[in-house]
N, CA, C and O atoms as CSV, one atom per row, in Angstrom:
chain,resi,resn,atom,element,x,y,z
A,1,MET,N,N,102.958,105.012,118.104
A,1,MET,CA,C,101.936,104.596,117.174
A,1,MET,C,C,100.584,104.739,117.856
A,1,MET,O,O,100.434,104.384,119.025
A,2,ASN,N,N,99.606,105.252,117.135
A,2,ASN,CA,C,98.249,105.401,117.663
A,2,ASN,C,C,97.271,104.662,116.768
A,2,ASN,O,O,97.374,104.714,115.543
A,3,LEU,N,N,96.331,103.980,117.381
A,3,LEU,CA,C,95.254,103.372,116.608
A,3,LEU,C,C,94.390,104.497,116.075
A,3,LEU,O,O,93.817,105.259,116.854
A,4,ALA,N,N,94.289,104.611,114.767
A,4,ALA,CA,C,93.548,105.712,114.151
A,4,ALA,C,C,92.111,105.332,113.851
A,4,ALA,O,O,91.195,106.121,114.083
A,5,SER,N,N,91.905,104.112,113.328
A,5,SER,CA,C,90.538,103.735,112.979
A,5,SER,C,C,90.401,102.229,112.842
A,5,SER,O,O,91.376,101.488,112.714
A,6,ILE,N,N,89.160,101.823,112.875
A,6,ILE,CA,C,88.738,100.470,112.521
A,6,ILE,C,C,87.825,100.648,111.324
A,6,ILE,O,O,86.926,101.488,111.353
A,7,ARG,N,N,88.039,99.877,110.275
A,7,ARG,CA,C,87.168,99.967,109.101
A,7,ARG,C,C,86.437,98.649,108.929
A,7,ARG,O,O,87.038,97.576,108.975
A,8,VAL,N,N,85.146,98.747,108.733
A,8,VAL,CA,C,84.344,97.574,108.419
A,8,VAL,C,C,83.844,97.714,106.984
A,8,VAL,O,O,83.525,98.808,106.518
A,9,ILE,N,N,83.788,96.598,106.315
A,9,ILE,CA,C,83.324,96.551,104.935
A,9,ILE,C,C,81.908,95.988,104.936
A,9,ILE,O,O,81.609,95.017,105.631
A,10,THR,N,N,81.046,96.613,104.147
A,10,THR,CA,C,79.638,96.222,104.125
A,10,THR,C,C,79.067,96.317,102.719
A,10,THR,O,O,79.590,97.037,101.868
A,11,ASP,N,N,78.002,95.591,102.489
A,11,ASP,CA,C,77.258,95.713,101.238
A,11,ASP,C,C,76.288,96.882,101.283
A,11,ASP,O,O,75.758,97.284,100.247
A,12,ASP,N,N,76.042,97.444,102.485
A,12,ASP,CA,C,75.072,98.525,102.627
A,12,ASP,C,C,75.622,99.612,103.553
A,12,ASP,O,O,75.351,99.621,104.754
A,13,VAL,N,N,76.398,100.524,102.971
A,13,VAL,CA,C,77.032,101.592,103.747
A,13,VAL,C,C,75.987,102.440,104.470
A,13,VAL,O,O,76.167,102.777,105.640
A,14,GLU,N,N,74.925,102.778,103.803
A,14,GLU,CA,C,73.928,103.658,104.420
A,14,GLU,C,C,73.267,102.997,105.624
A,14,GLU,O,O,73.120,103.635,106.667
A,15,GLN,N,N,72.871,101.743,105.507
A,15,GLN,CA,C,72.225,101.054,106.628
A,15,GLN,C,C,73.169,100.938,107.824
A,15,GLN,O,O,72.772,101.217,108.956
A,16,LEU,N,N,74.403,100.532,107.582
A,16,LEU,CA,C,75.340,100.347,108.678
A,16,LEU,C,C,75.725,101.685,109.313
A,16,LEU,O,O,75.861,101.786,110.533
A,17,THR,N,N,75.897,102.697,108.485
A,17,THR,CA,C,76.215,104.033,109.001
A,17,THR,C,C,75.072,104.560,109.859
A,17,THR,O,O,75.310,105.092,110.943
A,18,ALA,N,N,73.856,104.422,109.398
A,18,ALA,CA,C,72.691,104.885,110.159
A,18,ALA,C,C,72.593,104.137,111.493
A,18,ALA,O,O,72.259,104.737,112.515
A,19,PHE,N,N,72.879,102.848,111.490
A,19,PHE,CA,C,72.851,102.061,112.720
A,19,PHE,C,C,73.853,102.620,113.732
A,19,PHE,O,O,73.509,102.843,114.893
A,20,TYR,N,N,75.096,102.846,113.288
A,20,TYR,CA,C,76.111,103.351,114.208
A,20,TYR,C,C,75.850,104.799,114.622
A,20,TYR,O,O,76.262,105.209,115.707
A,21,GLU,N,N,75.186,105.565,113.791
A,21,GLU,CA,C,74.774,106.909,114.209
A,21,GLU,C,C,73.798,106.812,115.378
A,21,GLU,O,O,73.897,107.577,116.337
A,22,GLN,N,N,72.859,105.876,115.299
A,22,GLN,CA,C,71.901,105.697,116.390
A,22,GLN,C,C,72.600,105.223,117.653
A,22,GLN,O,O,72.307,105.707,118.746
A,23,VAL,N,N,73.519,104.282,117.509
A,23,VAL,CA,C,74.223,103.740,118.672
A,23,VAL,C,C,75.079,104.804,119.343
A,23,VAL,O,O,75.041,104.954,120.564
A,24,THR,N,N,75.850,105.545,118.552
A,24,THR,CA,C,76.810,106.496,119.126
A,24,THR,C,C,76.223,107.875,119.397
A,24,THR,O,O,76.755,108.619,120.220
A,25,GLY,N,N,75.140,108.224,118.722
A,25,GLY,CA,C,74.607,109.578,118.831
A,25,GLY,C,C,75.418,110.581,118.031
A,25,GLY,O,O,75.204,111.787,118.154
A,26,LEU,N,N,76.342,110.103,117.216
A,26,LEU,CA,C,77.175,110.962,116.377
A,26,LEU,C,C,76.605,111.038,114.968
A,26,LEU,O,O,75.857,110.159,114.539
A,27,THR,N,N,76.963,112.088,114.262
A,27,THR,CA,C,76.622,112.204,112.848
A,27,THR,C,C,77.852,111.797,112.048
A,27,THR,O,O,78.937,112.348,112.236
A,28,ALA,N,N,77.679,110.849,111.174
A,28,ALA,CA,C,78.796,110.366,110.366
A,28,ALA,C,C,79.171,111.380,109.297
A,28,ALA,O,O,78.338,112.142,108.806
A,29,ARG,N,N,80.445,111.362,108.957
A,29,ARG,CA,C,80.900,112.118,107.791
A,29,ARG,C,C,80.806,111.171,106.609
A,29,ARG,O,O,81.506,110.160,106.551
A,30,ARG,N,N,79.943,111.503,105.676
A,30,ARG,CA,C,79.775,110.676,104.483
A,30,ARG,C,C,80.656,111.285,103.394
A,30,ARG,O,O,80.267,112.234,102.714
A,31,LEU,N,N,81.848,110.716,103.246
A,31,LEU,CA,C,82.846,111.281,102.349
A,31,LEU,C,C,82.591,110.927,100.892
A,31,LEU,O,O,83.085,111.602,99.989
A,32,SER,N,N,81.829,109.878,100.664
A,32,SER,CA,C,81.397,109.481,99.321
A,32,SER,C,C,80.298,108.440,99.506
A,32,SER,O,O,80.083,107.975,100.626
A,33,PRO,N,N,79.610,108.070,98.456
A,33,PRO,CA,C,78.566,107.045,98.610
A,33,PRO,C,C,79.107,105.691,99.078
A,33,PRO,O,O,78.350,104.848,99.559
A,34,VAL,N,N,80.414,105.489,98.937
A,34,VAL,CA,C,80.995,104.200,99.314
A,34,VAL,C,C,81.832,104.263,100.586
A,34,VAL,O,O,82.502,103.290,100.931
A,35,PHE,N,N,81.802,105.403,101.291
A,35,PHE,CA,C,82.648,105.531,102.474
A,35,PHE,C,C,82.089,106.564,103.449
A,35,PHE,O,O,81.717,107.672,103.064
A,36,ALA,N,N,82.040,106.171,104.719
A,36,ALA,CA,C,81.608,107.082,105.787
A,36,ALA,C,C,82.478,106.821,107.000
A,36,ALA,O,O,83.113,105.773,107.114
A,37,GLU,N,N,82.499,107.804,107.919
A,37,GLU,CA,C,83.241,107.589,109.149
A,37,GLU,C,C,82.583,108.310,110.304
A,37,GLU,O,O,82.024,109.397,110.160
A,38,LEU,N,N,82.668,107.662,111.462
A,38,LEU,CA,C,82.198,108.241,112.714
A,38,LEU,C,C,83.437,108.510,113.553
A,38,LEU,O,O,84.154,107.585,113.936
A,39,VAL,N,N,83.678,109.767,113.832
A,39,VAL,CA,C,84.883,110.174,114.541
A,39,VAL,C,C,84.572,110.332,116.026
A,39,VAL,O,O,83.690,111.102,116.409
A,40,THR,N,N,85.300,109.599,116.850
A,40,THR,CA,C,85.177,109.709,118.295
A,40,THR,C,C,86.497,110.271,118.837
A,40,THR,O,O,87.483,110.317,118.102
A,41,PRO,N,N,86.537,110.686,120.071
A,41,PRO,CA,C,87.796,111.213,120.614
A,41,PRO,C,C,88.951,110.209,120.585
A,41,PRO,O,O,90.110,110.610,120.487
A,42,GLY,N,N,88.652,108.919,120.667
A,42,GLY,CA,C,89.714,107.913,120.725
A,42,GLY,C,C,90.143,107.349,119.390
A,42,GLY,O,O,91.321,107.053,119.192
A,43,ALA,N,N,89.218,107.198,118.482
A,43,ALA,CA,C,89.500,106.600,117.174
A,43,ALA,C,C,88.286,106.810,116.272
A,43,ALA,O,O,87.247,107.309,116.705
A,44,THR,N,N,88.440,106.425,115.037
A,44,THR,CA,C,87.376,106.573,114.050
A,44,THR,C,C,86.866,105.203,113.643
A,44,THR,O,O,87.646,104.270,113.448
A,45,LEU,N,N,85.553,105.089,113.518
A,45,LEU,CA,C,84.948,103.894,112.941
A,45,LEU,C,C,84.641,104.236,111.493
A,45,LEU,O,O,83.776,105.067,111.215
A,46,ALA,N,N,85.349,103.596,110.571
A,46,ALA,CA,C,85.148,103.828,109.143
A,46,ALA,C,C,84.282,102.710,108.583
A,46,ALA,O,O,84.392,101.554,108.992
A,47,ILE,N,N,83.426,103.071,107.649
A,47,ILE,CA,C,82.529,102.103,107.017
A,47,ILE,C,C,82.715,102.225,105.513
A,47,ILE,O,O,82.442,103.271,104.924
A,48,GLY,N,N,83.177,101.152,104.905
A,48,GLY,CA,C,83.434,101.159,103.469
A,48,GLY,C,C,82.572,100.149,102.739
A,48,GLY,O,O,82.237,99.092,103.274
A,49,ALA,N,N,82.224,100.484,101.529
A,49,ALA,CA,C,81.424,99.589,100.700
A,49,ALA,C,C,82.286,98.463,100.135
A,49,ALA,O,O,83.503,98.593,100.005
A,50,THR,N,N,81.637,97.380,99.809
A,50,THR,CA,C,82.312,96.252,99.195
A,50,THR,C,C,83.091,96.699,97.955
A,50,THR,O,O,84.151,96.151,97.654
A,51,ALA,N,N,82.565,97.687,97.244
A,51,ALA,CA,C,83.222,98.186,96.033
A,51,ALA,C,C,84.616,98.737,96.314
A,51,ALA,O,O,85.437,98.805,95.399
A,52,THR,N,N,84.908,99.131,97.554
A,52,THR,CA,C,86.226,99.690,97.872
A,52,THR,C,C,87.284,98.615,98.078
A,52,THR,O,O,88.476,98.924,98.072
A,53,VAL,N,N,86.888,97.388,98.257
A,53,VAL,CA,C,87.834,96.316,98.548
A,53,VAL,C,C,88.866,96.177,97.431
A,53,VAL,O,O,90.036,95.909,97.704
A,54,GLY,N,N,88.456,96.353,96.203
A,54,GLY,CA,C,89.377,96.233,95.077
A,54,GLY,C,C,90.540,97.205,95.155
A,54,GLY,O,O,91.590,96.954,94.563
A,55,LEU,N,N,90.376,98.302,95.868
A,55,LEU,CA,C,91.460,99.268,96.025
A,55,LEU,C,C,92.601,98.694,96.859
A,55,LEU,O,O,93.744,99.131,96.720
A,56,PHE,N,N,92.311,97.728,97.717
A,56,PHE,CA,C,93.316,97.112,98.589
A,56,PHE,C,C,93.811,95.794,98.035
A,56,PHE,O,O,94.910,95.355,98.375
A,57,GLY,N,N,93.047,95.176,97.216
A,57,GLY,CA,C,93.359,93.850,96.686
A,57,GLY,C,C,92.092,93.028,96.674
A,57,GLY,O,O,91.501,92.770,97.722
A,58,GLU,N,N,91.683,92.626,95.521
A,58,GLU,CA,C,90.424,91.896,95.357
A,58,GLU,C,C,90.350,90.731,96.337
A,58,GLU,O,O,91.276,89.925,96.430
A,59,GLY,N,N,89.236,90.650,97.068
A,59,GLY,CA,C,89.012,89.566,98.013
A,59,GLY,C,C,89.723,89.729,99.347
A,59,GLY,O,O,89.689,88.817,100.173
A,60,SER,N,N,90.364,90.865,99.576
A,60,SER,CA,C,91.108,91.056,100.826
A,60,SER,C,C,90.209,91.272,102.037
A,60,SER,O,O,90.651,91.077,103.169
A,61,ALA,N,N,88.972,91.664,101.827
A,61,ALA,CA,C,87.991,91.812,102.899
A,61,ALA,C,C,86.640,91.340,102.390
A,61,ALA,O,O,86.301,91.513,101.219
A,62,VAL,N,N,85.876,90.736,103.297
A,62,VAL,CA,C,84.572,90.183,102.937
A,62,VAL,C,C,83.535,90.762,103.886
A,62,VAL,O,O,83.700,90.656,105.101
A,63,PRO,N,N,82.466,91.374,103.368
A,63,PRO,CA,C,81.456,91.954,104.258
A,63,PRO,C,C,80.702,90.886,105.049
A,63,PRO,O,O,80.510,89.761,104.588
A,64,ALA,N,N,80.284,91.274,106.249
A,64,ALA,CA,C,79.433,90.443,107.109
A,64,ALA,C,C,80.056,89.090,107.426
A,64,ALA,O,O,79.336,88.111,107.626
A,65,ALA,N,N,81.390,89.021,107.473
A,65,ALA,CA,C,82.061,87.749,107.737
A,65,ALA,C,C,82.841,87.746,109.042
A,65,ALA,O,O,83.477,86.744,109.367
A,66,ASN,N,N,82.812,88.842,109.800
A,66,ASN,CA,C,83.619,88.932,111.018
A,66,ASN,C,C,83.050,88.074,112.142
A,66,ASN,O,O,81.858,88.139,112.441
A,67,ARG,N,N,83.895,87.285,112.748
A,67,ARG,CA,C,83.532,86.538,113.944
A,67,ARG,C,C,84.697,86.537,114.933
A,67,ARG,O,O,84.783,85.667,115.799
A,68,SER,N,N,85.602,87.528,114.795
A,68,SER,CA,C,86.742,87.549,115.701
A,68,SER,C,C,86.983,88.907,116.357
A,68,SER,O,O,87.555,88.959,117.446
A,69,ALA,N,N,86.576,89.978,115.743
A,69,ALA,CA,C,86.800,91.311,116.308
A,69,ALA,C,C,85.518,91.821,116.958
A,69,ALA,O,O,84.410,91.479,116.546
A,70,ILE,N,N,85.701,92.652,117.992
A,70,ILE,CA,C,84.579,93.285,118.682
A,70,ILE,C,C,84.811,94.786,118.630
A,70,ILE,O,O,85.881,95.259,119.012
A,71,ILE,N,N,83.829,95.536,118.165
A,71,ILE,CA,C,83.917,96.993,118.164
A,71,ILE,C,C,83.431,97.462,119.527
A,71,ILE,O,O,82.310,97.156,119.935
A,72,GLU,N,N,84.290,98.214,120.238
A,72,GLU,CA,C,83.972,98.586,121.604
A,72,GLU,C,C,83.916,100.098,121.772
A,72,GLU,O,O,84.751,100.839,121.253
A,73,PHE,N,N,82.899,100.529,122.517
A,73,PHE,CA,C,82.720,101.943,122.844
A,73,PHE,C,C,82.602,102.069,124.353
A,73,PHE,O,O,81.753,101.417,124.962
A,74,ARG,N,N,83.449,102.907,124.974
A,74,ARG,CA,C,83.310,103.212,126.396
A,74,ARG,C,C,82.211,104.258,126.533
A,74,ARG,O,O,82.222,105.269,125.832
A,75,VAL,N,N,81.272,104.019,127.425
A,75,VAL,CA,C,80.148,104.929,127.637
A,75,VAL,C,C,80.055,105.280,129.122
A,75,VAL,O,O,80.612,104.583,129.970
A,76,GLY,N,N,79.355,106.355,129.421
A,76,GLY,CA,C,79.228,106.806,130.806
A,76,GLY,C,C,78.372,105.902,131.669
A,76,GLY,O,O,78.652,105.742,132.857
A,77,ASP,N,N,77.325,105.301,131.093
A,77,ASP,CA,C,76.402,104.465,131.862
A,77,ASP,C,C,75.808,103.424,130.922
A,77,ASP,O,O,74.858,103.704,130.190
A,78,VAL,N,N,76.366,102.237,130.946
A,78,VAL,CA,C,75.944,101.190,130.012
A,78,VAL,C,C,74.481,100.798,130.217
A,78,VAL,O,O,73.798,100.448,129.255
A,79,ASP,N,N,73.994,100.853,131.446
A,79,ASP,CA,C,72.595,100.494,131.681
A,79,ASP,C,C,71.652,101.519,131.052
A,79,ASP,O,O,70.614,101.156,130.498
A,80,ALA,N,N,72.016,102.794,131.138
A,80,ALA,CA,C,71.212,103.846,130.504
A,80,ALA,C,C,71.249,103.691,128.983
A,80,ALA,O,O,70.234,103.896,128.317
A,81,GLU,N,N,72.403,103.332,128.433
A,81,GLU,CA,C,72.510,103.124,126.985
A,81,GLU,C,C,71.650,101.942,126.545
A,81,GLU,O,O,71.030,101.979,125.482
A,82,PHE,N,N,71.617,100.905,127.358
A,82,PHE,CA,C,70.779,99.748,127.038
A,82,PHE,C,C,69.313,100.176,126.963
A,82,PHE,O,O,68.593,99.780,126.046
A,83,THR,N,N,68.882,100.969,127.910
A,83,THR,CA,C,67.511,101.473,127.893
A,83,THR,C,C,67.264,102.336,126.659
A,83,THR,O,O,66.239,102.191,125.993
A,84,ARG,N,N,68.203,103.235,126.353
A,84,ARG,CA,C,68.060,104.138,125.199
A,84,ARG,C,C,68.017,103.365,123.877
A,84,ARG,O,O,67.274,103.736,122.968
A,85,LEU,N,N,68.795,102.315,123.768
A,85,LEU,CA,C,68.940,101.590,122.500
A,85,LEU,C,C,68.070,100.349,122.385
A,85,LEU,O,O,68.140,99.635,121.385
A,86,ARG,N,N,67.262,100.089,123.381
A,86,ARG,CA,C,66.493,98.834,123.408
A,86,ARG,C,C,65.785,98.547,122.075
A,86,ARG,O,O,65.862,97.425,121.575
A,87,ASP,N,N,65.101,99.538,121.494
A,87,ASP,CA,C,64.387,99.319,120.228
A,87,ASP,C,C,65.343,99.159,119.048
A,87,ASP,O,O,65.050,98.415,118.111
A,88,VAL,N,N,66.477,99.846,119.085
A,88,VAL,CA,C,67.447,99.789,117.985
A,88,VAL,C,C,68.119,98.419,117.921
A,88,VAL,O,O,68.365,97.894,116.835
A,89,ILE,N,N,68.413,97.846,119.079
A,89,ILE,CA,C,69.151,96.583,119.110
A,89,ILE,C,C,68.271,95.377,119.409
A,89,ILE,O,O,68.777,94.277,119.634
A,90,ASP,N,N,66.967,95.575,119.412
A,90,ASP,CA,C,66.028,94.486,119.673
A,90,ASP,C,C,66.312,93.319,118.726
A,90,ASP,O,O,66.402,93.506,117.512
A,91,GLY,N,N,66.451,92.132,119.280
A,91,GLY,CA,C,66.727,90.946,118.493
A,91,GLY,C,C,68.203,90.767,118.159
A,91,GLY,O,O,68.579,89.768,117.547
A,92,ARG,N,N,69.048,91.727,118.554
A,92,ARG,CA,C,70.485,91.661,118.262
A,92,ARG,C,C,71.330,91.481,119.521
A,92,ARG,O,O,72.546,91.313,119.432
A,93,VAL,N,N,70.692,91.515,120.698
A,93,VAL,CA,C,71.419,91.470,121.971
A,93,VAL,C,C,72.028,90.083,122.166
A,93,VAL,O,O,71.346,89.065,122.049
A,94,VAL,N,N,73.313,90.067,122.463
A,94,VAL,CA,C,74.038,88.838,122.773
A,94,VAL,C,C,74.119,88.674,124.289
A,94,VAL,O,O,73.986,87.566,124.808
A,95,GLN,N,N,74.340,89.794,125.000
A,95,GLN,CA,C,74.409,89.762,126.456
A,95,GLN,C,C,73.929,91.096,127.009
A,95,GLN,O,O,74.481,92.146,126.679
A,96,GLU,N,N,72.904,91.054,127.846
A,96,GLU,CA,C,72.432,92.272,128.505
A,96,GLU,C,C,73.523,92.769,129.442
A,96,GLU,O,O,74.463,92.028,129.727
A,97,PRO,N,N,73.425,94.016,129.935
A,97,PRO,CA,C,74.484,94.550,130.797
A,97,PRO,C,C,74.867,93.592,131.922
A,97,PRO,O,O,74.030,93.140,132.703
A,98,THR,N,N,76.153,93.305,131.970
A,98,THR,CA,C,76.723,92.357,132.916
A,98,THR,C,C,78.084,92.881,133.360
A,98,THR,O,O,78.843,93.406,132.545
A,99,THR,N,N,78.392,92.744,134.633
A,99,THR,CA,C,79.713,93.140,135.115
A,99,THR,C,C,80.690,91.987,134.878
A,99,THR,O,O,80.488,90.871,135.357
A,100,MET,N,N,81.751,92.287,134.128
A,100,MET,CA,C,82.729,91.288,133.731
A,100,MET,C,C,83.791,91.138,134.820
A,100,MET,O,O,83.952,92.038,135.644
A,101,PRO,N,N,84.521,90.010,134.840
A,101,PRO,CA,C,85.540,89.778,135.863
A,101,PRO,C,C,86.645,90.847,135.902
A,101,PRO,O,O,87.288,91.022,136.937
A,102,TRP,N,N,86.870,91.554,134.802
A,102,TRP,CA,C,87.928,92.581,134.748
A,102,TRP,C,C,87.411,93.963,135.118
A,102,TRP,O,O,88.139,94.948,134.997
A,103,GLY,N,N,86.148,94.049,135.571
A,103,GLY,CA,C,85.646,95.289,136.138
A,103,GLY,C,C,84.857,96.200,135.222
A,103,GLY,O,O,84.473,97.296,135.629
A,104,ASN,N,N,84.605,95.775,133.997
A,104,ASN,CA,C,83.759,96.573,133.101
A,104,ASN,C,C,82.345,96.023,133.118
A,104,ASN,O,O,82.138,94.810,133.172
A,105,ARG,N,N,81.382,96.917,133.073
A,105,ARG,CA,C,79.985,96.514,132.883
A,105,ARG,C,C,79.734,96.612,131.384
A,105,ARG,O,O,79.904,97.680,130.796
A,106,SER,N,N,79.332,95.507,130.760
A,106,SER,CA,C,79.282,95.415,129.306
A,106,SER,C,C,77.921,95.003,128.777
A,106,SER,O,O,77.219,94.185,129.371
A,107,LEU,N,N,77.568,95.593,127.642
A,107,LEU,CA,C,76.390,95.223,126.853
A,107,LEU,C,C,76.918,94.782,125.499
A,107,LEU,O,O,77.643,95.531,124.844
A,108,LEU,N,N,76.565,93.583,125.073
A,108,LEU,CA,C,77.018,93.057,123.788
A,108,LEU,C,C,75.832,92.827,122.864
A,108,LEU,O,O,74.817,92.248,123.251
A,109,PHE,N,N,75.988,93.299,121.631
A,109,PHE,CA,C,74.957,93.098,120.607
A,109,PHE,C,C,75.632,93.048,119.242
A,109,PHE,O,O,76.818,93.354,119.119
A,110,ARG,N,N,74.885,92.667,118.230
A,110,ARG,CA,C,75.427,92.585,116.871
A,110,ARG,C,C,74.882,93.729,116.025
A,110,ARG,O,O,73.730,94.139,116.165
A,111,ASP,N,N,75.745,94.232,115.141
A,111,ASP,CA,C,75.291,95.251,114.196
A,111,ASP,C,C,74.554,94.555,113.047
A,111,ASP,O,O,74.500,93.325,113.033
A,112,PRO,N,N,73.988,95.284,112.090
A,112,PRO,CA,C,73.221,94.647,111.012
A,112,PRO,C,C,74.012,93.636,110.180
A,112,PRO,O,O,73.418,92.752,109.563
A,113,ASP,N,N,75.336,93.752,110.153
A,113,ASP,CA,C,76.164,92.794,109.415
A,113,ASP,C,C,76.655,91.650,110.291
A,113,ASP,O,O,77.367,90.769,109.809
A,114,GLY,N,N,76.285,91.647,111.575
A,114,GLY,CA,C,76.658,90.560,112.473
A,114,GLY,C,C,77.908,90.800,113.301
A,114,GLY,O,O,78.290,89.938,114.092
A,115,THR,N,N,78.557,91.951,113.141
A,115,THR,CA,C,79.744,92.254,113.941
A,115,THR,C,C,79.339,92.502,115.385
A,115,THR,O,O,78.352,93.186,115.654
A,116,LEU,N,N,80.099,91.948,116.302
A,116,LEU,CA,C,79.820,92.101,117.720
A,116,LEU,C,C,80.228,93.496,118.177
A,116,LEU,O,O,81.318,93.971,117.858
A,117,VAL,N,N,79.337,94.149,118.931
A,117,VAL,CA,C,79.560,95.490,119.460
A,117,VAL,C,C,79.453,95.405,120.980
A,117,VAL,O,O,78.540,94.775,121.515
A,118,ASN,N,N,80.396,96.046,121.667
A,118,ASN,CA,C,80.405,96.077,123.117
A,118,ASN,C,C,80.340,97.528,123.576
A,118,ASN,O,O,81.214,98.327,123.241
A,119,LEU,N,N,79.319,97.866,124.333
A,119,LEU,CA,C,79.283,99.142,125.034
A,119,LEU,C,C,79.663,98.812,126.472
A,119,LEU,O,O,79.080,97.913,127.077
A,120,PHE,N,N,80.644,99.539,127.025
A,120,PHE,CA,C,81.083,99.206,128.372
A,120,PHE,C,C,81.335,100.445,129.209
A,120,PHE,O,O,81.659,101.520,128.704
A,121,THR,N,N,81.174,100.250,130.510
A,121,THR,CA,C,81.459,101.269,131.507
A,121,THR,C,C,82.368,100.649,132.554
A,121,THR,O,O,82.008,99.631,133.145
A,122,PRO,N,N,83.549,101.236,132.805
A,122,PRO,CA,C,84.381,100.731,133.895
A,122,PRO,C,C,83.660,100.975,135.229
A,122,PRO,O,O,83.226,102.093,135.506
A,123,VAL,N,N,83.535,99.932,136.047
A,123,VAL,CA,C,82.867,100.075,137.338
A,123,VAL,C,C,83.723,99.570,138.492
A,123,VAL,O,O,83.574,100.053,139.614
A,124,GLY,N,N,84.601,98.627,138.253
A,124,GLY,CA,C,85.478,98.110,139.308
A,124,GLY,C,C,86.655,99.045,139.532
A,124,GLY,O,O,87.014,99.822,138.647
A,125,ALA,N,N,87.251,98.971,140.703
A,125,ALA,CA,C,88.367,99.856,141.055
A,125,ALA,C,C,89.523,99.733,140.063
A,125,ALA,O,O,90.068,100.747,139.625
A,126,GLU,N,N,89.901,98.516,139.706
A,126,GLU,CA,C,91.012,98.335,138.753
A,126,GLU,C,C,90.647,98.843,137.365
A,126,GLU,O,O,91.480,99.449,136.691
A,127,ALA,N,N,89.427,98.607,136.935
A,127,ALA,CA,C,88.994,99.091,135.618
A,127,ALA,C,C,88.992,100.613,135.586
A,127,ALA,O,O,89.405,101.216,134.596
A,128,LEU,N,N,88.533,101.229,136.655
A,128,LEU,CA,C,88.543,102.691,136.736
A,128,LEU,C,C,89.972,103.222,136.729
A,128,LEU,O,O,90.244,104.245,136.101
A,129,ALA,N,N,90.879,102.553,137.410
A,129,ALA,CA,C,92.287,102.970,137.449
A,129,ALA,C,C,92.922,102.848,136.061
A,129,ALA,O,O,93.711,103.705,135.662
A,130,ARG,N,N,92.580,101.788,135.327
A,130,ARG,CA,C,93.118,101.633,133.962
A,130,ARG,C,C,92.693,102.779,133.064
A,130,ARG,O,O,93.453,103.197,132.192
A,131,GLN,N,N,91.493,103.289,133.267
A,131,GLN,CA,C,90.976,104.373,132.420
A,131,GLN,C,C,91.693,105.689,132.685
A,131,GLN,O,O,91.664,106.590,131.846
A,132,GLN,N,N,92.337,105.811,133.848
A,132,GLN,CA,C,93.049,107.038,134.199
A,132,GLN,C,C,94.403,107.128,133.508
A,132,GLN,O,O,94.986,108.209,133.425
A,133,ARG,N,N,94.908,106.006,133.013
A,133,ARG,CA,C,96.231,105.995,132.371
A,133,ARG,C,C,96.184,106.595,131.006
A,133,ARG,O,O,97.208,106.666,130.327
């Protein structure tokens, strides 16, 4: 089994898609006005409009209500990304780049809907070894 994608539901697909385009440097595939996706080598970040929720079951997902999941992107240099994104994430930073006990250097911020985003770079020996698997 492979993790294929994470989908977030939003009231503003265009705003959230544009935000993640700036963060990732990728161009999203806008498959319809109510759905877009950013494809990375590891998985896809899908962004769906609130209007799509009814396709799964009314009330099954609520936009801007996440407080348990973190969207994570491995990057080559988290400190350089922090510098590059400073204006984009201004006022949204939860934690400036910090080396975590498990060996990743992490930058945490919130997207426009409040979802926590982690950009991280493995820097410790064990973290680097995990990335080789």
